[in-house]
N, C-alpha and C positions, 0 to 999 in steps of 0.2 A: 599226096597220102589224105585219106578223108577219116574221121574218125568211128570206127566201128567197123573198119573193113579188115581184112586180113590179104599181109602182103608177106611174100620172098621177096628180103631186102639185101642186095650187095652193097656197101657204103665202105669207102675208108678210112681205118684210124690211127694212120700213122703217116710220118711219108712215105712206104715201100710194105704197107701192112694192110691187105683187104682181106672181109667178114662179111658170112652170112649169116642171116639169120631167117628159118625157116619158119613160117606159120604164125606170125607175131601180128598181133592187133595191134592198131593204133588206136588208144585212149587220149592224149593231148598234142595239142598242138601250138606250139608259140611261134615269134618272129623268124627263129632261128631253128627248132628243132622242134622235134618228135618223142613223146614219150610211149614207146610200144610194149608190148605185154605177150610174153614168153608163151607157149601151153603150161609148163611147169606154174607157171604164176607171178613169176618176178620179173621185172621190168629193167627197160634199156632203154640212152636218149641215144636220138642219132640226129647230128645234127644236119639238117636240109642242104647245105650246099657240099657233106660228103658221101650221098648216097650217088650211087655207078650205074645199079638195076635196080628196077622196080617192077615185081610182076605181082597183080591181083588174083588171089586164089580162091574159091571157094571155099568155104569154111567146112561143109556139111559131104560137096562130093569132091575133092579137092583138086578140081578143075581149073587149070592156069589161063590167065586173058593175059595178053600183053598191053601194057599202057605205053601211052606215046606221052 
């Protein structure tokens, strides 16, 4: 993830739990995690090792771009 870009993220939160966050913007990067901001203004911490799928989304048009 890069700071300032918008993503759709799927990540594991527990042994058997997977969560999805749509249209979140990366606002901070640390060695082990990312701080992302949701559209409603709340933030969430996402661990780098827990990310299962990451898609970059254009904030203006909503067009998705696959990241490899």
